[in-house]
Backbone as numpy.savetxt, mean C-alpha at the origin, in Angstrom:
# Nx Ny Nz CAx CAy CAz Cx Cy Cz
27.33 -9.78 -10.53 27.77 -8.38 -10.27 26.90 -7.42 -11.00
26.29 -6.35 -10.40 25.33 -5.54 -11.01 26.20 -4.38 -11.78
25.64 -3.91 -12.86 26.06 -2.74 -13.44 25.70 -1.49 -12.52
26.33 -0.41 -12.94 25.97 0.81 -12.24 24.56 1.18 -12.22
23.93 1.12 -13.47 22.65 1.53 -13.58 21.66 0.44 -12.90
22.01 -0.84 -13.01 21.19 -1.83 -12.31 21.27 -1.56 -10.90
22.38 -1.25 -10.26 22.50 -0.93 -8.83 21.69 0.32 -8.49
21.65 1.22 -9.31 20.93 2.51 -9.00 19.46 2.25 -9.13
18.94 1.45 -10.09 17.63 1.23 -10.02 17.17 0.40 -8.83
17.96 -0.62 -8.57 17.56 -1.47 -7.44 17.52 -0.61 -6.16
18.44 0.23 -5.89 18.41 1.12 -4.69 17.15 2.02 -4.73
16.91 2.63 -5.92 15.79 3.47 -6.04 14.43 2.78 -5.79
14.25 1.58 -6.32 13.06 0.82 -5.91 12.99 0.42 -4.57
14.06 0.04 -3.88 14.15 -0.39 -2.49 13.79 0.90 -1.67
14.24 1.95 -1.82 14.11 3.11 -1.11 12.60 3.55 -1.22
12.00 3.53 -2.49 10.57 4.00 -2.56 9.76 3.01 -1.91
10.06 1.76 -1.93 9.19 0.74 -1.27 9.17 1.00 0.34
10.42 1.36 0.81 10.44 1.59 2.20 9.69 2.95 2.59
9.72 3.83 1.78 9.13 5.09 1.91 7.63 5.12 1.84
7.04 4.43 0.77 5.68 4.58 0.50 5.08 3.30 0.45
5.66 2.26 0.25 5.01 0.86 0.22 4.58 0.51 -1.15
4.75 1.41 -2.12 4.38 1.26 -3.57 5.54 1.30 -4.52
5.52 0.50 -5.41 6.68 0.51 -6.36 6.62 1.75 -7.22
7.77 2.31 -7.59 7.87 3.53 -8.48 7.28 3.17 -9.84
6.74 4.11 -10.66 6.28 3.87 -11.88 7.45 3.78 -12.85
7.22 3.24 -14.03 8.39 3.19 -15.12 8.75 4.61 -15.36
7.79 5.50 -15.45 8.22 6.84 -15.73 9.14 7.48 -14.70
8.78 7.21 -13.44 9.62 7.68 -12.32 10.95 7.03 -12.39
11.10 5.81 -12.65 12.31 5.04 -12.80 13.22 5.70 -13.95
12.59 6.00 -14.99 13.25 6.56 -16.18 13.84 7.90 -15.75
13.06 8.79 -15.09 13.56 10.02 -14.73 14.58 10.03 -13.60
14.42 9.08 -12.72 15.40 8.88 -11.66 16.83 8.53 -12.18
16.87 7.67 -13.20 18.09 7.18 -13.69 18.48 7.92 -15.00
17.71 9.06 -15.31 18.04 9.91 -16.39 18.28 9.07 -17.75
17.24 8.16 -17.85 17.30 7.35 -19.04 16.37 8.10 -20.17
16.64 7.79 -21.43 15.91 8.26 -22.59 14.51 7.75 -22.88
14.45 6.40 -22.43 13.10 5.84 -22.83 12.95 4.74 -21.73
11.56 4.30 -21.71 11.21 3.34 -20.78 11.65 1.98 -21.13
12.01 1.74 -22.38 12.59 0.49 -22.83 13.84 0.10 -22.05
14.60 1.16 -21.67 15.85 1.01 -20.95 15.52 0.54 -19.35
14.40 1.06 -19.04 13.89 0.58 -17.65 13.49 -0.95 -17.72
12.84 -1.28 -18.72 12.36 -2.71 -18.98 13.62 -3.59 -18.99
14.66 -3.16 -19.68 15.79 -4.06 -19.75 16.49 -4.16 -18.41
16.50 -3.06 -17.72 17.19 -3.15 -16.28 16.34 -3.99 -15.38
15.05 -3.85 -15.45 14.13 -4.74 -14.53 14.35 -6.24 -14.95
14.38 -6.43 -16.34 14.51 -7.90 -16.75 15.80 -8.43 -16.20
16.98 -7.68 -16.22 18.22 -8.18 -15.82 18.29 -8.33 -14.23
17.60 -7.44 -13.54 17.52 -7.66 -12.14 16.66 -9.01 -11.69
15.59 -9.22 -12.52 14.86 -10.35 -12.40 15.64 -11.63 -12.62
16.45 -11.61 -13.73 17.29 -12.78 -14.01 18.26 -13.11 -12.98
18.72 -12.00 -12.20 19.72 -12.25 -11.16 19.13 -12.44 -9.88
17.76 -12.48 -9.77 16.94 -12.72 -8.63 17.27 -11.77 -7.52
17.22 -10.46 -7.93 17.28 -9.30 -7.02 15.85 -8.82 -6.80
15.01 -8.85 -7.76 13.62 -8.43 -7.66 12.73 -9.49 -8.36
11.46 -9.36 -8.11 10.47 -10.03 -8.95 9.19 -9.33 -9.04
8.56 -9.59 -10.11 7.20 -8.97 -10.22 6.15 -9.74 -9.73
5.31 -9.07 -8.93 4.20 -9.80 -8.28 3.01 -10.01 -9.22
2.43 -11.15 -9.51 1.47 -11.41 -10.46 0.16 -10.73 -10.08
-0.62 -10.26 -11.14 -1.98 -9.73 -10.90 -1.99 -8.40 -10.16
-0.94 -7.72 -10.06 -0.85 -6.42 -9.39 -0.07 -5.44 -10.14
-0.67 -4.27 -10.58 0.01 -3.28 -11.27 1.06 -2.72 -10.43
2.13 -2.32 -11.11 3.24 -1.71 -10.53 3.67 -2.36 -9.16
3.75 -3.60 -9.23 4.09 -4.47 -8.03 5.46 -5.10 -8.23
6.51 -4.48 -7.61 7.87 -5.12 -7.69 8.17 -5.37 -6.27
8.94 -6.56 -6.08 9.34 -6.95 -4.78 10.69 -7.07 -4.82
11.55 -6.46 -3.78 12.96 -6.65 -3.68 13.26 -7.90 -2.94
13.85 -8.81 -3.50 14.31 -10.10 -2.86 15.47 -10.03 -2.05
16.43 -9.26 -2.54 17.71 -9.11 -1.84 18.45 -7.88 -2.37
19.33 -7.35 -1.58 20.15 -6.31 -2.06 21.61 -6.73 -2.07
22.46 -6.02 -2.85 23.89 -6.20 -2.80 24.41 -6.29 -1.37
25.50 -6.99 -1.10 25.96 -7.22 0.16 26.25 -5.83 0.86
26.93 -4.94 0.10 27.30 -3.73 0.69 26.11 -2.89 1.19
25.02 -2.94 0.40 23.82 -2.22 0.86 23.26 -2.92 1.93
23.15 -4.27 1.90 22.51 -5.05 3.04 23.16 -4.86 4.33
24.52 -4.77 4.33 25.31 -4.63 5.58 24.92 -3.18 6.10
24.77 -2.17 5.32 24.20 -0.88 5.85 22.94 -0.94 6.40
21.99 -1.69 5.79 20.70 -1.77 6.18 20.60 -2.50 7.63
21.46 -3.49 7.76 21.31 -4.27 9.06 21.93 -3.38 10.09
22.60 -2.40 9.86 23.29 -1.44 10.98 22.19 -0.48 11.37
21.20 -0.30 10.63 20.15 0.68 11.04 19.27 0.13 12.01
19.04 0.76 13.24 18.10 0.26 14.31 16.72 0.13 13.79
16.14 -0.92 14.07 14.74 -1.17 13.64 13.81 -0.35 14.47
12.71 0.10 13.94 11.81 0.81 14.74 11.06 -0.08 15.74
10.98 0.44 17.03 10.38 -0.42 18.11 8.98 -0.75 17.88
8.54 -1.98 17.96 7.16 -2.25 17.83 6.35 -1.93 19.09
5.07 -1.37 18.84 4.26 -0.90 20.02 3.39 -2.13 20.35
2.92 -2.09 21.60 1.95 -3.20 22.03 0.75 -3.15 21.18
0.27 -4.41 20.72 -0.94 -4.42 19.94 -0.83 -3.77 18.52
0.32 -3.40 18.13 0.49 -2.82 16.83 0.23 -3.74 15.75
-0.23 -3.21 14.61 -0.38 -4.15 13.36 0.91 -4.82 13.04
0.68 -5.95 12.36 1.81 -6.71 11.95 2.74 -5.97 11.04
4.21 -6.18 11.32 5.09 -5.44 10.35 5.48 -6.40 9.40
5.41 -6.19 8.20 5.75 -7.02 7.06 7.06 -6.78 6.59
7.83 -7.79 6.49 9.25 -7.63 5.94 9.27 -7.13 4.50
10.41 -6.46 4.06 10.48 -5.91 2.81 10.43 -7.12 1.68
11.16 -8.18 1.98 11.13 -9.29 1.04 10.16 -10.28 1.39
8.90 -9.94 0.94 7.68 -10.75 1.26 7.80 -12.10 0.56
7.39 -13.16 1.34 7.45 -14.44 0.64 6.15 -15.19 0.66
6.14 -16.56 0.46 4.83 -17.17 0.37 4.26 -17.50 1.68
4.86 -17.16 2.87 4.27 -17.51 4.17 2.96 -16.74 4.32
2.15 -17.23 5.25 0.83 -16.77 5.56 1.13 -15.86 6.97
0.65 -14.58 6.95 0.73 -13.71 8.11 -0.60 -13.53 8.76
-0.56 -13.29 9.97 -1.69 -12.92 10.69 -1.67 -11.50 10.99
-2.71 -10.62 10.49 -2.73 -9.24 10.72 -4.12 -9.01 11.38
-4.18 -7.85 12.16 -5.39 -7.62 13.05 -6.52 -7.24 12.06
-7.73 -7.81 12.41 -8.96 -7.50 11.63 -9.84 -6.66 12.60
-9.94 -5.40 12.00 -10.66 -4.33 12.87 -12.04 -4.05 12.49
-12.86 -5.06 12.38 -14.38 -4.95 12.15 -14.58 -4.48 10.65
-15.76 -3.87 10.53 -16.30 -3.67 9.15 -16.07 -2.07 8.83
-15.91 -1.72 7.54 -15.79 -0.33 7.23 -16.75 -0.11 6.02
-17.30 1.00 5.95 -18.23 1.33 4.98 -17.61 1.54 3.66
-18.11 1.13 2.63 -17.78 1.61 1.28 -18.89 2.38 0.72
-19.74 2.92 1.61 -20.91 3.75 1.25 -20.85 4.91 2.29
-21.87 5.29 2.93 -21.77 6.30 3.97 -20.93 5.90 5.11
-20.39 6.83 5.80 -19.50 6.22 6.93 -20.21 5.48 7.98
-19.57 4.50 8.54 -20.11 3.71 9.59 -18.85 3.60 10.65
-19.22 3.08 11.81 -18.15 3.04 12.90 -17.21 1.89 12.52
-15.90 2.13 12.61 -14.88 1.16 12.28 -14.68 0.53 13.77
-14.96 -0.73 13.90 -14.86 -1.47 14.97 -13.33 -1.79 15.33
-12.89 -1.70 16.63 -11.57 -2.22 16.91 -11.69 -3.77 17.59
-11.61 -4.65 16.82 -11.80 -6.05 17.19 -10.57 -6.70 17.66
-10.75 -7.87 18.15 -9.56 -8.59 18.72 -9.21 -9.80 17.75
-9.91 -9.95 16.71 -9.73 -11.07 15.80 -8.58 -10.68 14.73
-8.16 -11.72 14.08 -7.13 -11.57 12.97 -7.50 -12.29 11.82
-6.76 -12.04 10.70 -6.92 -12.40 9.26 -5.75 -13.11 8.80
-5.83 -14.23 8.27 -4.57 -14.76 7.65 -4.45 -14.31 6.24
-3.20 -13.84 5.91 -3.02 -13.15 4.61 -1.71 -13.70 3.99
-1.77 -14.13 2.74 -0.46 -14.49 2.19 0.46 -13.13 2.22
1.76 -13.40 2.53 2.81 -12.30 2.86 2.99 -11.66 1.51
2.88 -12.37 0.30 3.07 -11.79 -1.04 2.16 -10.60 -1.36
1.01 -10.64 -0.68 0.01 -9.52 -0.94 0.30 -8.21 -0.19
1.27 -8.32 0.60 1.58 -7.12 1.39 2.98 -6.55 1.10
3.11 -5.34 1.31 4.45 -4.70 1.17 4.97 -4.43 2.59
6.00 -3.59 2.61 6.45 -3.24 3.93 5.62 -2.31 4.59
5.93 -2.30 6.04 5.09 -1.36 6.80 4.16 -2.24 7.81
3.35 -1.46 8.53 2.30 -2.00 9.40 0.98 -2.12 8.59
0.35 -3.24 8.88 -0.86 -3.47 8.16 -1.99 -3.99 9.24
-3.25 -3.67 8.68 -4.40 -4.36 9.38 -5.38 -4.58 8.39
-6.50 -5.18 8.66 -7.58 -5.60 7.70 -8.96 -5.02 8.19
-9.80 -4.71 7.21 -11.13 -4.28 7.57 -12.06 -5.00 6.49
-13.20 -5.51 6.97 -14.16 -6.02 6.19 -14.97 -5.00 5.45
-15.07 -5.04 4.12 -15.79 -3.93 3.52 -17.38 -4.18 3.56
-18.04 -3.09 3.87 -19.52 -3.01 3.89 -20.06 -2.02 2.94
-20.89 -2.50 1.96 -21.49 -1.46 0.97 -20.87 -1.67 -0.27
-21.39 -0.77 -1.27 -21.08 -0.93 -2.65 -20.59 0.27 -3.40
-20.27 1.26 -2.63 -19.82 2.55 -3.25 -18.51 2.52 -3.94
-17.74 1.38 -3.74 -16.32 1.36 -4.33 -16.32 0.30 -5.52
-17.54 -0.19 -5.98 -17.50 -1.30 -6.89 -16.82 -1.12 -8.11
-16.86 0.17 -8.62 -16.11 0.48 -9.86 -14.67 0.61 -9.76
-14.11 0.54 -8.52 -12.70 0.35 -8.26 -12.43 -1.24 -7.94
-13.52 -2.12 -8.12 -13.26 -3.52 -7.78 -13.37 -3.89 -6.43
-13.83 -3.06 -5.49 -13.89 -3.26 -4.12 -15.37 -3.67 -3.83
-15.64 -4.92 -3.49 -17.08 -5.38 -3.28 -17.34 -5.52 -1.89
-18.69 -5.48 -1.60 -19.12 -5.85 -0.34 -18.75 -7.20 0.30
-18.10 -7.40 1.42 -17.60 -8.55 1.95 -16.16 -8.80 1.68
-15.52 -7.99 0.89 -14.12 -8.13 0.51 -13.36 -7.73 1.87
-12.18 -8.23 2.08 -11.34 -7.68 3.09 -10.32 -6.78 2.52
-10.31 -5.50 2.95 -9.44 -4.43 2.58 -8.20 -4.62 3.40
-7.00 -4.74 2.84 -5.74 -4.74 3.42 -5.21 -3.48 3.46
-5.03 -2.87 4.67 -4.54 -1.46 4.86 -3.21 -1.26 5.44
-2.38 -0.46 4.64 -1.13 -0.05 5.26 -1.33 1.11 6.11
-0.85 1.14 7.34 -1.16 2.30 8.35 -0.21 3.41 7.84
-0.80 4.52 7.55 -0.15 5.76 7.25 -1.06 6.82 7.83
-0.45 8.06 7.82 -1.32 9.22 8.32 -1.50 10.46 7.34
-0.82 10.20 6.15 -0.90 11.07 5.01 -1.32 10.40 3.80
-1.77 11.13 2.68 -2.23 10.39 1.54 -2.07 11.47 0.38
-1.83 11.02 -0.80 -1.90 11.79 -1.98 -3.21 11.79 -2.71
-3.38 12.70 -3.36 -4.76 12.69 -4.20 -4.84 11.58 -5.24
-6.08 10.93 -5.26 -6.26 9.79 -5.93 -5.96 8.48 -5.24
-5.47 8.40 -4.02 -5.24 7.21 -3.27 -6.45 6.85 -2.68
-6.65 5.49 -2.47 -7.78 5.01 -1.70 -7.44 4.88 -0.18
-8.12 5.49 0.64 -7.82 5.59 2.03 -8.80 5.18 3.07
-8.45 4.89 4.06 -9.33 4.81 5.32 -9.39 6.11 6.02
-10.47 6.84 5.82 -10.61 8.12 6.44 -11.45 8.12 7.64
-10.98 8.62 8.84 -11.83 8.61 10.07 -12.40 10.06 10.01
-13.75 10.03 10.07 -14.54 11.30 10.05 -15.07 11.68 11.45
-14.83 12.83 11.97 -15.40 13.26 13.13 -14.90 12.37 14.25
-13.75 11.80 14.11 -13.21 10.85 15.23 -13.96 9.65 15.60
-14.99 9.34 14.92 -15.75 8.07 15.30 -16.34 7.28 14.23
-16.32 7.83 12.89 -16.88 7.13 11.73 -15.78 7.00 10.65
-15.66 5.79 10.15 -14.54 5.61 9.15 -15.20 5.11 7.87
-14.53 5.51 6.63 -15.02 5.07 5.38 -13.81 4.85 4.52
-14.08 4.05 3.42 -13.05 3.74 2.40 -13.41 4.51 1.08
-12.50 5.32 0.79 -12.81 6.27 -0.33 -11.61 6.76 -1.01
-11.77 7.28 -2.15 -10.63 7.95 -2.91 -10.36 9.32 -2.17
-9.24 9.67 -1.81 -8.90 10.95 -1.23 -8.54 12.02 -2.27
-9.14 13.16 -2.08 -8.70 14.30 -2.82 -8.85 15.62 -2.06
-7.94 16.52 -2.45 -8.17 17.93 -1.85 -8.80 18.70 -2.90
-9.85 19.50 -2.40 -10.57 20.42 -3.21 -10.58 21.77 -2.51
-9.64 22.62 -2.96 -9.65 23.93 -2.26 -9.23 23.85 -0.84
-9.98 24.43 0.01 -9.83 24.30 1.36 -10.45 23.08 2.08
-11.08 22.24 1.33 -11.83 21.05 1.81 -11.15 19.77 1.34
-11.57 18.73 2.15 -11.23 17.30 1.75 -12.38 16.64 1.20
-12.17 16.12 -0.08 -13.29 15.43 -0.72 -13.09 13.86 -0.66
-14.00 13.08 -0.26 -13.91 11.64 -0.31 -14.76 11.08 -1.34
-14.20 10.58 -2.44 -15.02 10.14 -3.61 -15.34 8.70 -3.64
-16.46 8.34 -3.88 -16.93 6.90 -4.14 -16.43 6.44 -5.48
-16.48 5.24 -5.71 -16.23 4.66 -7.14 -17.57 3.99 -7.48
-18.66 4.88 -7.41 -19.98 4.25 -7.89 -20.84 5.40 -8.21
-21.23 5.56 -9.44 -21.95 6.80 -9.91 -23.21 6.99 -9.14
-23.73 6.12 -8.42 -24.95 6.26 -7.80 -24.76 7.03 -6.43
-23.48 7.27 -5.98 -23.16 7.95 -4.72 -22.47 9.28 -5.03
-22.74 10.14 -4.13 -22.17 11.49 -4.31 -20.88 11.73 -3.46
-19.85 12.48 -3.93 -18.70 12.66 -3.15 -18.98 13.29 -1.66
-18.29 13.06 -0.70 -18.45 13.64 0.64 -17.38 14.72 0.89
-17.79 15.81 1.33 -16.84 16.95 1.56 -16.79 17.30 2.99
-15.47 17.48 3.51 -15.47 17.79 4.86 -14.31 18.81 5.13
-14.27 19.50 6.27 -13.14 20.41 6.53 -11.93 19.48 6.93
-10.83 20.00 6.70 -9.64 19.14 6.99 -9.48 18.72 8.44
-10.13 19.40 9.27 -9.85 19.04 10.84 -10.95 17.92 11.21
-11.84 17.65 10.19 -12.82 16.62 10.40 -12.38 15.29 10.02
-11.29 15.20 9.11 -10.82 14.00 8.54 -9.44 13.74 9.03
-9.25 12.35 9.40 -7.93 11.84 9.80 -7.65 10.55 8.98
-6.63 10.57 8.39 -6.11 9.40 7.54 -5.54 8.24 8.41
-6.15 7.05 8.43 -5.81 5.95 9.13 -5.02 4.95 8.44
-4.96 5.11 7.15 -4.25 4.16 6.35 -4.70 4.25 4.90
-3.94 3.53 4.02 -4.26 3.56 2.55 -4.35 1.99 2.00
-5.16 1.77 1.08 -5.35 0.48 0.66 -4.03 -0.15 -0.02
-3.71 -1.29 0.43 -2.55 -2.05 0.05 -3.01 -3.28 -0.84
-4.14 -3.71 -0.68 -4.61 -4.88 -1.40 -5.86 -5.39 -0.94
-6.41 -6.37 -1.56 -7.74 -6.94 -1.35 -7.64 -8.47 -1.11
-8.44 -8.97 -0.25 -8.62 -10.40 -0.11 -10.09 -10.80 -0.18
-10.37 -11.68 -1.16 -11.87 -12.08 -1.47 -11.94 -13.52 -1.32
-12.96 -13.93 -0.56 -13.24 -15.33 -0.33 -14.43 -15.67 -1.18
-14.45 -16.88 -1.73 -15.51 -17.24 -2.52 -16.33 -18.59 -1.92
């Protein structure tokens, strides 16, 4: 049986993952639960881990996975109608990811340098479910070296969560002028959109807002050796 604070934290993490696909930070958890220090958050996280409600995903910062919810919460969640899947839509990854391998669409190559055309292919990529959070996902093969300082290398597979909005500082797939796509840090700069590389040899790219459409944000990377 969970304490009130443990239950509040579990629900907060669960709701944030459903909303954004990213675990909340310890600072956000501290503020949400009105705790005095992050050490209190650490204790709650450890207690939830011991009770097998959550687990920390290895080698990923801020990566928490909700394994199960209390029965009262689970019953409410089951009563909510699921969003209907569209034909040929990217794979929908369940909240409690496991060690299964999922097949997600592989949509060609995307530039990590100057924009190139993002191809809509029919192939798929096998991805461990633990690498993905909730939501719709697809994969793109990275071409170029402009994101190397963010650890994204030529030939990597970028695992993309399909979204249409982004926050400053997030790595996104940006469609430019409706036919070219690039993988960059997203930032707003006055009335312009700035797409920043992670390589000092490249300059930022600036566009008017109506020239840029967000097609997803980076959820993970897959590298083959």
